[in-house]
Backbone as JSON Lines, residues from 0, in Angstrom:
{"i":0,"aa":"R","n":[139.97,142.96,140.54],"ca":[139.67,142.45,141.88],"c":[140.46,143.27,142.87]}
{"i":1,"aa":"K","n":[141.67,143.65,142.64],"ca":[142.56,144.41,143.58],"c":[142.56,145.89,143.34]}
{"i":2,"aa":"K","n":[141.74,146.31,142.4],"ca":[141.75,147.73,142.09],"c":[141.37,148.66,143.25]}
{"i":3,"aa":"P","n":[140.38,148.39,144.07],"ca":[140.14,149.22,145.23],"c":[141.34,149.38,146.17]}
{"i":4,"aa":"A","n":[142.08,148.34,146.35],"ca":[143.25,148.42,147.25],"c":[144.29,149.43,146.6]}
{"i":5,"aa":"F","n":[144.48,149.41,145.26],"ca":[145.4,150.36,144.7],"c":[144.92,151.73,144.83]}
{"i":6,"aa":"V","n":[143.64,151.94,144.62],"ca":[143.02,153.31,144.74],"c":[143.12,153.88,146.21]}
{"i":7,"aa":"I","n":[142.87,152.99,147.2],"ca":[142.94,153.39,148.59],"c":[144.34,153.66,148.92]}
{"i":8,"aa":"R","n":[145.26,152.86,148.47],"ca":[146.73,153.17,148.81],"c":[147.17,154.49,148.13]}
{"i":9,"aa":"F","n":[146.83,154.69,146.84],"ca":[147.11,155.92,146.22],"c":[146.62,157.12,146.99]}
{"i":10,"aa":"F","n":[145.34,157.07,147.31],"ca":[144.72,158.16,148.06],"c":[145.39,158.45,149.43]}
{"i":11,"aa":"M","n":[145.69,157.34,150.12],"ca":[146.3,157.48,151.46],"c":[147.74,158.07,151.27]}
{"i":12,"aa":"Q","n":[148.53,157.46,150.35],"ca":[149.88,157.86,150.25],"c":[150.11,159.23,149.73]}
{"i":13,"aa":"F","n":[149.29,159.62,148.76],"ca":[149.56,160.89,148.08],"c":[148.61,161.97,148.4]}
{"i":14,"aa":"V","n":[147.6,161.73,149.25],"ca":[146.66,162.81,149.63],"c":[146.61,162.87,151.19]}
{"i":15,"aa":"I","n":[146.26,161.8,151.82],"ca":[146.0,161.9,153.27],"c":[147.25,162.03,154.11]}
{"i":16,"aa":"I","n":[148.28,161.16,153.86],"ca":[149.56,161.28,154.61],"c":[150.21,162.64,154.43]}
{"i":17,"aa":"P","n":[150.33,163.2,153.16],"ca":[150.88,164.51,153.05],"c":[150.15,165.55,153.76]}
{"i":18,"aa":"L","n":[148.75,165.42,153.74],"ca":[147.92,166.36,154.45],"c":[148.19,166.38,155.98]}
{"i":19,"aa":"I","n":[148.35,165.17,156.48],"ca":[148.77,165.06,157.91],"c":[150.09,165.65,158.16]}
{"i":20,"aa":"G","n":[151.08,165.41,157.28],"ca":[152.4,166.03,157.44],"c":[152.22,167.65,157.35]}
{"i":21,"aa":"L","n":[151.39,168.09,156.43],"ca":[151.17,169.53,156.38],"c":[150.59,170.05,157.66]}
{"i":22,"aa":"S","n":[149.64,169.42,158.17],"ca":[149.05,169.84,159.42],"c":[150.01,169.89,160.67]}
{"i":23,"aa":"I","n":[150.91,168.88,160.6],"ca":[151.98,168.9,161.65],"c":[152.88,170.09,161.42]}
{"i":24,"aa":"V","n":[153.27,170.34,160.23],"ca":[154.21,171.48,159.95],"c":[153.45,172.79,160.29]}
{"i":25,"aa":"I","n":[152.25,172.93,159.95],"ca":[151.55,174.18,160.27],"c":[151.36,174.36,161.77]}
{"i":26,"aa":"G","n":[151.09,173.24,162.5],"ca":[150.91,173.24,163.9],"c":[152.24,173.56,164.66]}
{"i":27,"aa":"Y","n":[153.34,173.08,164.19],"ca":[154.59,173.35,164.86],"c":[155.13,174.66,164.54]}
{"i":28,"aa":"T","n":[154.89,175.19,163.3],"ca":[155.45,176.5,162.96],"c":[154.69,177.61,163.67]}
{"i":29,"aa":"K","n":[153.46,177.41,164.08],"ca":[152.71,178.37,164.8],"c":[153.12,178.42,166.26]}
{"i":30,"aa":"D","n":[153.35,177.28,166.87],"ca":[153.65,177.22,168.27],"c":[155.12,177.25,168.66]}
{"i":31,"aa":"D","n":[155.98,176.7,167.82],"ca":[157.36,176.48,168.21],"c":[158.28,177.27,167.25]}
{"i":32,"aa":"T","n":[159.01,178.16,167.85],"ca":[159.93,178.99,167.02],"c":[161.18,178.22,166.62]}
{"i":33,"aa":"S","n":[161.5,177.11,167.31],"ca":[162.71,176.32,166.96],"c":[162.36,175.4,165.81]}
{"i":34,"aa":"F","n":[161.18,175.27,165.33],"ca":[160.81,174.43,164.2],"c":[161.03,175.3,162.96]}
{"i":35,"aa":"T","n":[162.09,175.08,162.26],"ca":[162.4,175.94,161.08],"c":[161.61,175.54,159.81]}
{"i":36,"aa":"K","n":[161.67,176.43,158.89],"ca":[161.0,176.11,157.57],"c":[161.64,174.93,156.81]}
{"i":37,"aa":"A","n":[162.99,174.85,156.98],"ca":[163.73,173.74,156.37],"c":[163.29,172.39,156.98]}
{"i":38,"aa":"M","n":[163.05,172.44,158.3],"ca":[162.54,171.18,158.94],"c":[161.19,170.79,158.46]}
{"i":39,"aa":"G","n":[160.32,171.81,158.28],"ca":[158.99,171.57,157.74],"c":[159.0,171.05,156.38]}
{"i":40,"aa":"L","n":[159.9,171.57,155.5],"ca":[159.96,171.06,154.11],"c":[160.51,169.59,154.07]}
{"i":41,"aa":"R","n":[161.44,169.26,154.94],"ca":[161.87,167.89,155.11],"c":[160.72,166.93,155.44]}
{"i":42,"aa":"L","n":[159.9,167.41,156.43],"ca":[158.81,166.58,156.88],"c":[157.82,166.39,155.71]}
{"i":43,"aa":"L","n":[157.58,167.44,154.93],"ca":[156.68,167.33,153.74],"c":[157.24,166.3,152.71]}
{"i":44,"aa":"I","n":[158.52,166.28,152.54],"ca":[159.13,165.32,151.59],"c":[158.96,163.91,152.08]}
{"i":45,"aa":"I","n":[159.22,163.75,153.36],"ca":[159.04,162.41,153.96],"c":[157.63,161.9,153.91]}
{"i":46,"aa":"A","n":[156.69,162.85,154.25],"ca":[155.28,162.43,154.2],"c":[154.83,162.08,152.78]}
{"i":47,"aa":"S","n":[155.44,162.68,151.79],"ca":[154.99,162.41,150.39],"c":[155.7,161.24,149.78]}
{"i":48,"aa":"S","n":[156.67,160.68,150.44],"ca":[157.56,159.59,149.9],"c":[156.85,158.27,150.14]}
{"i":49,"aa":"P","n":[157.07,157.28,149.2],"ca":[156.5,155.94,149.44],"c":[157.22,155.28,150.58]}
{"i":50,"aa":"S","n":[156.48,154.36,151.25],"ca":[157.03,153.6,152.37],"c":[156.81,152.13,152.02]}
{"i":51,"aa":"Y","n":[157.77,151.32,152.41],"ca":[157.74,149.86,152.09],"c":[157.74,148.94,153.35]}
{"i":52,"aa":"S","n":[157.52,149.52,154.51],"ca":[157.38,148.69,155.68],"c":[156.23,147.82,155.71]}
{"i":53,"aa":"N","n":[155.17,148.12,154.87],"ca":[154.03,147.34,154.81],"c":[154.33,145.9,154.3]}
{"i":54,"aa":"N","n":[155.32,145.81,153.5],"ca":[155.68,144.44,152.98],"c":[156.15,143.52,154.02]}
{"i":55,"aa":"W","n":[156.88,144.09,154.96],"ca":[157.37,143.24,156.12],"c":[156.11,142.82,156.91]}
{"i":56,"aa":"W","n":[155.25,143.79,157.18],"ca":[154.05,143.47,158.0],"c":[153.19,142.44,157.42]}
{"i":57,"aa":"C","n":[153.06,142.49,156.01],"ca":[152.28,141.5,155.25],"c":[152.96,140.12,155.45]}
{"i":58,"aa":"S","n":[154.22,140.08,155.39],"ca":[154.92,138.8,155.59],"c":[154.74,138.25,157.02]}
{"i":59,"aa":"V","n":[154.79,139.09,158.02],"ca":[154.67,138.71,159.39],"c":[153.18,138.12,159.61]}
{"i":60,"aa":"F","n":[152.21,138.79,159.08],"ca":[150.83,138.33,159.32],"c":[150.27,137.52,158.23]}
{"i":61,"aa":"Q","n":[151.14,136.97,157.32],"ca":[150.81,136.06,156.3],"c":[149.68,136.62,155.37]}
{"i":62,"aa":"A","n":[149.79,137.88,155.07],"ca":[148.86,138.49,154.13],"c":[149.36,138.32,152.74]}
{"i":63,"aa":"D","n":[148.67,138.89,151.76],"ca":[149.03,138.81,150.35],"c":[150.26,139.67,150.01]}
{"i":64,"aa":"V","n":[151.44,139.01,150.12],"ca":[152.69,139.75,149.91],"c":[152.86,140.16,148.47]}
{"i":65,"aa":"E","n":[152.39,139.29,147.55],"ca":[152.5,139.66,146.07],"c":[151.69,140.86,145.8]}
{"i":66,"aa":"S","n":[150.53,141.05,146.32],"ca":[149.68,142.24,146.11],"c":[150.41,143.43,146.75]}
{"i":67,"aa":"S","n":[151.01,143.27,147.88],"ca":[151.72,144.39,148.53],"c":[152.94,144.8,147.71]}
{"i":68,"aa":"E","n":[153.63,143.81,147.14],"ca":[154.74,144.17,146.31],"c":[154.37,144.87,145.03]}
{"i":69,"aa":"A","n":[153.22,144.41,144.45],"ca":[152.76,145.08,143.25],"c":[152.34,146.53,143.54]}
{"i":70,"aa":"M","n":[151.65,146.72,144.68],"ca":[151.27,148.09,145.02],"c":[152.53,148.97,145.34]}
{"i":71,"aa":"A","n":[153.55,148.37,145.91],"ca":[154.78,149.11,146.19],"c":[155.43,149.5,144.86]}
{"i":72,"aa":"F","n":[155.41,148.67,143.84],"ca":[155.98,148.98,142.6],"c":[155.18,150.11,141.89]}
{"i":73,"aa":"V","n":[153.88,150.03,141.88],"ca":[153.03,151.07,141.26],"c":[153.26,152.36,142.01]}
{"i":74,"aa":"S","n":[153.28,152.3,143.38],"ca":[153.47,153.44,144.16],"c":[154.77,154.15,143.84]}
{"i":75,"aa":"T","n":[155.83,153.42,143.62],"ca":[157.16,153.94,143.34],"c":[157.15,154.66,142.02]}
{"i":76,"aa":"I","n":[156.5,154.08,141.0],"ca":[156.37,154.72,139.65],"c":[155.54,156.02,139.77]}
{"i":77,"aa":"L","n":[154.4,155.97,140.45],"ca":[153.63,157.11,140.62],"c":[154.33,158.22,141.44]}
{"i":78,"aa":"S","n":[155.12,157.83,142.36],"ca":[155.78,158.85,143.21],"c":[156.8,159.69,142.44]}
{"i":79,"aa":"L","n":[157.24,159.17,141.29],"ca":[158.16,160.02,140.44],"c":[157.52,161.25,139.97]}
{"i":80,"aa":"S","n":[156.13,161.31,139.82],"ca":[155.5,162.51,139.47],"c":[154.8,163.16,140.66]}
{"i":81,"aa":"M","n":[154.25,162.32,141.57],"ca":[153.47,162.88,142.66],"c":[154.3,163.43,143.75]}
{"i":82,"aa":"L","n":[155.52,163.02,144.0],"ca":[156.3,163.62,145.04],"c":[156.69,165.06,144.73]}
{"i":83,"aa":"P","n":[157.11,165.44,143.5],"ca":[157.37,166.84,143.21],"c":[156.1,167.71,143.21]}
{"i":84,"aa":"I","n":[154.95,167.07,142.78],"ca":[153.72,167.83,142.78],"c":[153.28,168.12,144.22]}
{"i":85,"aa":"N","n":[153.31,167.12,144.98],"ca":[152.94,167.32,146.48],"c":[153.8,168.34,147.16]}
{"i":86,"aa":"F","n":[155.19,168.22,146.84],"ca":[156.1,169.15,147.46],"c":[155.84,170.56,147.12]}
{"i":87,"aa":"I","n":[155.6,170.78,145.82],"ca":[155.31,172.16,145.33],"c":[154.01,172.68,145.93]}
{"i":88,"aa":"V","n":[152.99,171.91,145.91],"ca":[151.67,172.33,146.36],"c":[151.73,172.61,147.9]}
{"i":89,"aa":"Y","n":[152.19,171.63,148.68],"ca":[152.13,171.74,150.13],"c":[153.23,172.78,150.71]}
{"i":90,"aa":"S","n":[154.34,172.86,149.98],"ca":[155.29,173.86,150.45],"c":[154.81,175.29,150.28]}
{"i":91,"aa":"R","n":[153.95,175.5,149.29],"ca":[153.4,176.84,149.14],"c":[152.33,177.09,150.2]}
{"i":92,"aa":"I","n":[151.61,176.13,150.62],"ca":[150.59,176.25,151.56],"c":[151.25,176.54,152.94]}
{"i":93,"aa":"A","n":[152.31,175.73,153.24],"ca":[153.0,175.84,154.52],"c":[153.75,177.16,154.62]}
């Protein structure tokens, strides 16, 4: 029943958000000389890392907190492999 939510979260967290971070890095490195490569790599790491603020928002809006916690747990486990993979792939592109 909740499988589409897990797939959407995985796709957003490990594909879309890192791509947005990559586009920001590419945009800033082309236009701004004060944006260093180290800053870009930090941004790529942050964009590929899991975020848990959604649990607070679920609590505020009385959403399904248990499902959010389960997705956060799965996301953390997956990030052990996906964070290094994303970092290697996107740092070579940037």
